[in-house]
C-alpha positions as CSV (number, residue, x, y, z in Angstrom):
1,M,0.1,0.0,0.1
2,T,1.5,3.3,-1.2
3,V,2.5,5.4,2.1
4,T,1.1,9.2,1.8
5,Q,3.2,11.9,3.2
6,L,0.7,11.8,6.2
7,D,1.1,8.4,6.8
8,A,5.0,8.7,6.7
9,A,4.8,11.3,9.4
10,R,2.7,9.6,11.7
11,A,4.8,7.0,11.6
12,G,8.1,9.1,12.3
13,T,9.6,9.3,9.1
14,I,11.0,12.4,7.1
15,T,10.6,11.9,3.5
16,E,12.5,13.5,0.8
17,A,9.4,15.9,0.2
18,M,10.1,17.2,3.7
19,E,13.5,17.3,3.8
20,I,12.9,19.9,0.5
21,V,10.0,21.7,2.2
22,A,12.2,22.2,6.0
23,E,15.0,23.5,3.5
24,K,12.9,25.8,1.5
25,E,11.0,27.3,5.0
26,H,14.1,27.2,7.1
27,I,13.0,25.5,9.8
28,D,13.9,22.1,11.4
29,A,12.6,19.1,9.3
30,E,11.6,17.5,12.5
31,T,8.9,20.5,13.4
32,L,7.6,20.3,9.9
33,R,7.0,16.5,10.4
34,K,5.1,17.1,13.5
35,R,2.8,19.5,11.9
36,I,2.1,17.2,9.3
37,A,1.0,14.7,11.3
38,K,-1.2,16.9,13.1
39,G,-2.7,17.7,9.9
40,T,-1.9,21.5,10.1
41,V,0.5,21.2,7.1
42,A,0.1,19.5,4.0
43,I,2.6,18.4,1.2
44,P,0.4,18.1,-2.2
45,C,3.1,15.7,-3.7
46,N,1.2,12.6,-6.0
47,I,3.6,10.1,-6.3
48,H,3.1,10.3,-10.4
49,H,4.3,14.2,-10.5
50,T,8.0,13.4,-11.0
51,A,8.9,16.9,-11.9
52,L,7.5,18.6,-8.7
53,S,9.5,20.3,-6.6
54,P,7.5,20.1,-3.2
55,E,5.6,22.5,-1.4
56,G,4.3,23.0,2.2
57,V,0.7,24.6,2.9
58,G,0.3,25.3,6.5
59,E,1.4,26.5,10.2
60,G,4.2,28.4,10.3
61,L,4.8,28.2,6.3
62,R,5.3,31.1,3.9
63,T,1.7,31.7,2.4
64,K,1.6,29.7,-1.1
65,V,0.0,31.0,-4.1
66,N,-2.3,29.2,-6.7
67,V,-2.9,30.2,-10.7
68,N,-5.8,29.1,-11.6
69,L,-5.9,28.6,-16.4
70,G,-7.1,26.2,-18.8
71,V,-9.7,26.0,-21.4
72,S,-13.1,27.2,-21.6
73,G,-15.9,26.7,-24.1
74,D,-15.7,30.1,-25.6
75,L,-12.5,30.2,-25.6
76,V,-10.2,27.1,-26.3
77,N,-6.8,28.2,-26.9
78,I,-4.1,25.8,-25.9
79,D,-0.8,27.8,-26.7
80,M,-2.0,30.7,-24.8
81,E,-2.6,28.4,-21.7
82,R,0.8,27.1,-22.0
83,E,2.0,30.5,-22.1
84,K,0.1,31.3,-19.0
85,V,2.3,28.4,-17.3
86,R,5.4,29.5,-18.2
87,V,4.7,33.1,-16.6
88,S,3.3,31.5,-13.5
89,L,6.7,29.4,-13.5
90,E,8.8,32.6,-14.2
91,L,6.9,34.8,-11.5
92,G,7.5,31.9,-8.5
93,A,3.8,30.5,-8.7
94,E,3.6,27.1,-6.3
95,S,0.7,26.2,-7.6
96,I,-1.1,26.0,-10.6
97,M,-4.7,25.0,-11.1
98,D,-5.6,23.7,-14.2
99,L,-9.7,24.2,-14.5
100,S,-10.2,23.5,-18.5
101,N,-13.8,22.4,-18.7
102,H,-14.5,22.0,-22.1
103,G,-13.9,18.7,-24.6
104,K,-10.9,16.4,-23.8
105,T,-8.8,17.9,-21.4
106,R,-6.7,14.8,-20.2
107,P,-3.6,15.8,-22.5
108,F,-3.0,19.1,-21.6
109,R,-3.3,18.2,-17.8
110,Q,-0.8,15.5,-18.3
111,E,1.5,17.5,-20.2
112,L,1.4,20.1,-17.4
113,I,2.2,17.5,-15.0
114,A,4.9,16.1,-17.0
115,T,6.6,19.4,-17.2
116,S,5.9,21.6,-13.7
117,S,7.7,22.1,-11.2
118,A,4.5,23.4,-9.2
119,M,2.0,21.3,-7.4
120,I,-0.8,21.0,-10.0
121,G,-4.8,21.0,-8.7
122,T,-8.1,20.0,-10.5
123,V,-11.6,20.3,-9.9
124,P,-12.4,16.8,-11.5
125,M,-16.4,17.8,-11.4
126,Y,-15.6,20.4,-14.1
127,D,-14.0,17.5,-16.2
128,A,-17.0,15.0,-15.8
129,I,-19.1,16.3,-18.7
130,G,-16.0,16.1,-21.5
131,Y,-14.5,13.1,-19.7
132,L,-17.5,10.8,-19.7
133,E,-19.0,12.2,-22.7
134,K,-22.4,12.4,-20.7
135,A,-25.0,14.8,-19.8
136,L,-25.0,16.1,-16.4
137,I,-28.3,14.4,-15.6
138,S,-26.9,11.3,-16.9
139,I,-23.6,10.8,-14.7
140,T,-23.5,8.1,-11.8
141,A,-21.9,8.4,-8.6
142,D,-19.5,5.6,-10.0
143,D,-18.8,8.1,-13.2
144,F,-17.5,10.6,-10.9
145,L,-15.0,8.3,-8.9
146,D,-14.1,7.3,-12.2
147,V,-12.8,10.6,-13.2
148,I,-11.4,11.2,-9.9
149,R,-9.6,8.0,-10.6
150,A,-7.9,9.8,-13.7
151,H,-6.8,12.6,-12.5
152,A,-5.1,10.7,-9.2
153,E,-3.7,8.6,-12.0
154,D,-2.1,11.1,-14.2
155,G,-0.2,13.0,-11.2
156,V,-2.6,15.5,-9.6
157,D,-1.3,16.7,-6.6
158,F,-4.6,17.8,-4.8
159,M,-7.9,17.9,-6.0
160,T,-11.0,20.3,-4.9
161,I,-14.0,17.9,-3.9
162,H,-17.0,19.7,-3.2
163,A,-18.4,17.1,-0.6
164,G,-19.5,19.5,2.3
165,I,-22.3,20.5,0.1
166,N,-25.2,18.1,1.3
167,R,-29.3,17.9,1.8
168,R,-28.4,19.5,5.2
169,T,-26.7,22.3,3.6
170,I,-29.0,22.7,0.8
171,D,-31.6,23.0,4.0
172,A,-29.9,25.8,5.3
173,F,-29.3,27.8,1.9
174,K,-33.3,27.4,0.7
175,R,-34.3,28.5,4.3
176,T,-32.0,31.3,4.5
177,G,-31.4,32.7,0.9
178,R,-28.8,34.5,-0.5
179,L,-28.6,37.6,-2.7
180,T,-26.2,35.9,-4.7
181,N,-27.0,32.2,-4.5
182,I,-24.4,29.7,-5.3
183,V,-21.6,31.3,-7.2
184,S,-19.5,28.2,-6.9
185,R,-19.1,26.2,-10.6
186,G,-18.8,23.2,-9.1
187,G,-21.0,23.7,-5.9
188,S,-24.1,24.9,-8.4
189,L,-23.3,21.4,-10.9
190,I,-23.4,19.6,-8.1
191,F,-27.0,21.2,-6.7
192,A,-28.1,20.9,-10.3
193,W,-27.3,16.9,-10.0
194,M,-29.0,16.5,-6.7
195,E,-32.3,18.8,-7.4
196,A,-32.4,16.7,-10.7
197,T,-31.9,13.1,-9.3
198,G,-33.0,14.0,-5.7
199,N,-30.1,12.0,-4.5
200,E,-27.2,12.7,-2.2
201,N,-24.3,14.9,-3.1
202,P,-22.2,11.4,-4.4
203,F,-19.0,13.1,-3.3
204,Y,-20.4,13.3,0.3
205,E,-22.5,9.8,0.0
206,H,-19.1,8.0,-1.1
207,F,-16.5,9.8,0.4
208,D,-14.8,7.1,1.5
209,E,-14.4,5.5,-1.7
210,V,-12.9,9.3,-2.9
211,L,-10.5,9.0,-0.3
212,D,-9.3,5.5,-0.9
213,I,-8.5,6.4,-4.4
214,L,-6.6,9.7,-3.4
215,H,-4.9,7.8,-0.6
216,E,-3.7,5.6,-2.8
217,H,-2.2,7.9,-5.3
218,D,-1.2,10.6,-2.3
219,V,-3.3,13.1,-3.6
220,T,-4.2,15.8,-1.0
221,I,-7.9,17.0,-0.9
222,S,-9.0,20.2,-1.0
223,I,-12.6,20.1,0.8
224,G,-14.2,22.7,-2.0
225,D,-16.3,25.3,-0.3
226,A,-19.6,25.3,-2.8
227,M,-20.9,27.4,-0.5
228,R,-18.4,30.0,-0.9
229,P,-20.1,33.7,-0.9
230,G,-20.2,35.4,-3.8
231,S,-20.7,38.6,-2.4
232,T,-19.9,40.5,0.9
233,H,-23.7,40.8,1.3
234,D,-23.6,36.7,1.6
235,A,-20.3,36.6,3.5
236,T,-20.8,34.3,6.8
237,D,-24.2,33.6,6.3
238,A,-26.0,30.2,7.6
239,S,-25.2,28.8,4.3
240,Q,-21.5,29.4,4.5
241,I,-21.3,28.3,7.9
242,S,-23.3,25.3,7.8
243,E,-20.9,23.6,5.2
244,L,-17.7,24.8,6.8
245,I,-19.3,22.7,9.7
246,E,-19.9,19.5,7.6
247,M,-16.0,20.2,6.2
248,G,-14.8,20.3,9.6
249,I,-16.6,16.2,9.9
250,L,-14.9,15.6,6.8
251,T,-11.7,16.8,7.5
252,K,-11.3,14.1,10.3
253,R,-12.2,11.3,8.4
254,A,-9.4,12.4,5.5
255,W,-7.3,12.3,8.2
256,E,-8.2,8.5,9.6
257,K,-7.4,7.3,6.4
258,G,-4.4,8.9,5.9
259,V,-5.4,11.5,3.3
260,Q,-3.8,15.2,3.4
261,V,-6.6,18.1,3.6
262,M,-6.9,21.4,2.6
263,I,-10.1,23.7,3.2
264,E,-11.5,26.3,0.9
265,G,-12.7,29.8,1.8
266,P,-14.3,32.8,0.6
267,G,-15.1,34.4,-1.7
268,H,-16.3,37.7,-1.0
269,V,-15.8,39.1,2.6
270,A,-15.5,42.5,3.5
271,I,-12.6,43.4,5.5
272,N,-14.1,43.3,9.1
273,E,-15.0,39.9,8.8
274,I,-11.7,38.4,7.3
275,A,-10.3,37.5,10.5
276,A,-13.0,35.7,11.8
277,N,-13.3,33.7,8.7
278,V,-9.9,32.6,9.1
279,E,-10.7,31.8,12.9
280,L,-13.6,29.8,12.3
281,E,-12.0,27.5,9.8
282,K,-9.2,26.7,12.0
283,R,-11.5,25.9,15.0
284,L,-13.9,24.2,13.3
285,C,-11.7,22.4,10.6
286,H,-8.9,21.5,13.4
287,G,-6.3,23.9,12.0
288,A,-6.1,22.5,8.8
289,P,-4.1,24.8,6.3
290,F,-6.8,27.2,4.7
291,Y,-6.7,27.9,0.7
292,I,-9.1,30.8,0.1
293,L,-9.9,32.9,-3.0
294,G,-8.9,36.5,-2.6
295,P,-11.2,37.3,-0.7
296,L,-12.4,40.5,-2.7
297,V,-13.5,43.1,0.1
298,T,-15.5,45.0,-2.2
299,D,-18.0,43.9,-5.2
300,I,-17.6,47.2,-7.3
301,A,-14.4,46.9,-8.7
302,P,-15.0,44.9,-12.2
303,G,-11.6,45.4,-14.0
304,Y,-9.5,45.7,-10.4
305,D,-10.8,42.8,-9.1
306,H,-6.8,41.4,-8.3
307,I,-6.9,44.8,-6.5
308,T,-9.5,43.8,-4.2
309,A,-8.3,40.3,-3.5
310,A,-5.0,41.4,-3.0
311,I,-6.2,43.8,-0.2
312,G,-8.0,40.5,1.1
313,G,-5.8,38.2,0.9
314,A,-2.8,40.4,2.7
315,I,-5.5,40.8,5.7
316,A,-6.6,37.0,5.4
317,G,-2.8,35.8,5.4
318,T,-1.8,37.9,8.7
319,A,-5.0,36.3,10.3
320,G,-4.0,33.0,9.3
321,A,-4.8,32.0,6.1
322,D,-2.0,29.8,4.5
323,F,-2.9,29.5,0.3
324,L,-4.0,32.4,-1.6
325,C,-6.0,31.8,-4.9
326,Y,-4.7,34.8,-7.3
327,V,-8.2,36.8,-8.7
328,T,-7.1,38.9,-12.2
329,P,-8.4,42.2,-13.5
330,A,-10.6,39.9,-15.5
331,E,-12.3,38.0,-12.6
332,H,-16.4,38.3,-13.4
333,L,-15.9,39.3,-17.2
334,R,-13.8,36.7,-19.1
335,L,-11.2,34.2,-19.6
336,P,-7.9,35.9,-18.3
337,D,-5.3,36.5,-21.4
338,V,-1.6,36.2,-20.3
339,N,-1.1,40.0,-19.0
340,D,-4.2,39.3,-16.9
341,V,-2.3,36.0,-15.5
342,R,0.8,38.2,-14.6
343,E,-1.3,41.3,-13.0
344,G,-3.4,38.9,-10.9
345,L,0.3,36.8,-9.8
346,V,2.0,39.6,-8.8
347,A,-0.6,41.0,-6.8
348,T,-1.1,38.1,-5.1
349,K,2.4,37.5,-4.5
350,L,3.0,40.9,-2.9
351,A,-0.3,39.9,-0.7
352,A,1.1,37.1,0.4
353,H,4.7,38.3,1.1
354,A,3.1,40.9,3.2
355,A,1.1,38.5,5.3
356,D,4.2,36.4,5.3
357,I,6.1,39.7,7.1
358,A,3.2,40.6,9.4
359,K,3.2,36.7,10.5
360,G,7.0,36.3,11.3
361,V,7.4,33.9,8.7
362,P,11.4,32.6,9.1
363,G,13.5,34.4,6.1
364,A,10.4,36.2,4.6
365,R,11.7,40.1,5.2
366,R,15.0,39.5,3.7
367,R,14.1,39.8,0.3
368,D,13.2,43.4,1.4
369,D,16.2,44.3,3.4
370,L,18.0,43.2,0.4
371,M,16.1,45.6,-2.1
372,S,16.5,48.5,0.6
373,D,20.0,48.4,0.9
374,A,20.2,48.3,-3.2
375,R,17.6,51.3,-3.5
376,R,20.7,53.1,-1.0
377,R,23.4,52.3,-3.0
378,F,21.2,53.1,-6.3
379,D,22.3,49.6,-8.0
380,W,19.6,49.4,-10.4
381,E,20.1,46.0,-11.5
382,T,20.2,44.7,-8.1
383,M,16.8,45.9,-7.4
384,F,15.3,44.7,-10.8
385,S,16.9,41.3,-9.8
386,L,15.2,41.4,-6.6
387,A,11.8,42.4,-7.6
388,L,9.0,40.2,-7.5
389,D,8.2,41.3,-11.5
390,P,11.8,42.0,-12.8
391,V,10.5,43.4,-16.3
392,K,7.7,46.1,-15.4
393,P,10.4,48.2,-13.1
394,R,12.9,48.2,-15.9
395,E,10.4,49.4,-18.2
396,Y,9.4,51.9,-16.2
397,F,12.8,53.3,-15.1
398,E,14.3,52.9,-19.1
399,S,11.6,54.9,-20.3
400,A,12.2,57.8,-18.7
401,P,16.3,58.4,-18.4
402,P,17.2,60.6,-15.8
403,S,19.6,63.5,-16.1
404,N,21.6,62.9,-12.5
405,E,23.3,59.5,-12.5
406,G,22.0,57.3,-9.6
407,T,18.7,58.8,-9.7
408,C,15.0,58.6,-11.0
409,T,13.1,61.4,-12.8
410,M,11.0,61.5,-9.6
411,C,13.6,63.7,-7.6
412,G,16.2,63.9,-9.8
413,K,19.1,65.7,-7.9
414,M,17.0,66.6,-4.8
415,C,16.9,62.3,-4.1
416,A,16.9,62.2,-0.8
417,M,19.3,59.0,-0.6
418,R,21.5,60.7,-2.8
419,T,21.1,63.9,-1.0
420,V,22.4,62.0,2.4
421,N,24.8,59.4,1.1
422,N,26.7,62.5,-0.1
423,I,26.6,64.1,3.2
424,M,27.8,61.1,4.9
425,D,30.9,60.6,2.6
426,G,31.8,64.4,3.2
427,L,30.9,65.9,-0.1
428,T,29.3,69.3,-0.5
429,I,26.0,69.4,-1.5
430,D,24.8,72.1,-4.2
431,L,21.0,71.9,-5.4
432,G,21.5,75.3,-7.4
433,D,21.2,75.2,-11.1
434,E,24.7,73.9,-11.7
435,N,25.5,70.3,-11.5
436,D,27.3,69.3,-8.1
């Protein structure tokens, strides 16, 4: 029987993946092992994903960032998706989710897993109709399990499984109502299937079978929040919390089967509710790593939702969220293009890094200190190399060359650092018309 990272950790074994993650995170491998054994850290690490450079998600580790990509029925352009992958890896995304939902998606997924050093996630529910070549209403519980098995065999490191939406959750939703109803794509499909067939959610009803498949290939389950709020109006409502309670129960069941767990979270949440949402997840789901979309702190910024999400992500990360799913400027408007991916990823990486500084994650501030030292010395090349996006700052700087060496056109010869550096070096400062 395959031993998962969780099985190994509980047995007192430090795996190669644990050693790699411990070195990346600047922590002791035994400390990491204990956190994995508790379930507060996960290393999504499918045994078939040989190109993977393992990453840890959870307690005391750097806040990780995920990029969503994949083809849709309206825009099938595999070359563009490949370019999105290239940009994502170039900018340091730790995770890529292939959310392709049109046609035969397996060849692209297999190519992605074969070449990507980032962990790969999927939502098998999205792939079910195309993979099975069946209408939603005709798909059986066994069919859904077949799709999960195919993704696991391909080497997917973590899967979003919407197992927390069940009859109790739906009852709370129907009785309390919502402004934006169900906005999770996977959640809406399961809701539609349940309403049409009269059956219980197959992922909930057959959860043990799902776990058996995931355990065999060491796939981490990311328990999806089908009832995440799609507006700040619906945040922290009965539907969301009733599902979160179910997710906490499922978390323990997964751990008992030796399967690592992450919990997915909202969504759209006002700033004043973000910390409470993180605390609720940690309490109800027993400290399992929290994977959060945004959250978006306002609903009125289409075209700028990467900013609203970065604000929420920084606050959520500071409060204890472990994994941020990026949001692009195209959110709510279209499938993102390559530039949208770049903008969304940089904004989310900034949020994650800001949270890591606030949390005191080991080594988080070092890059900032190096950047500040390079700025003091006017070492532009080092500044560009340390930037989250090295391309954009170089383009800005070179678009308006300064007349005074070592400065930029914002302050010119009145640059504060230039002035103080010169004084500290014993030079005379002349800010008149003549060059000093």
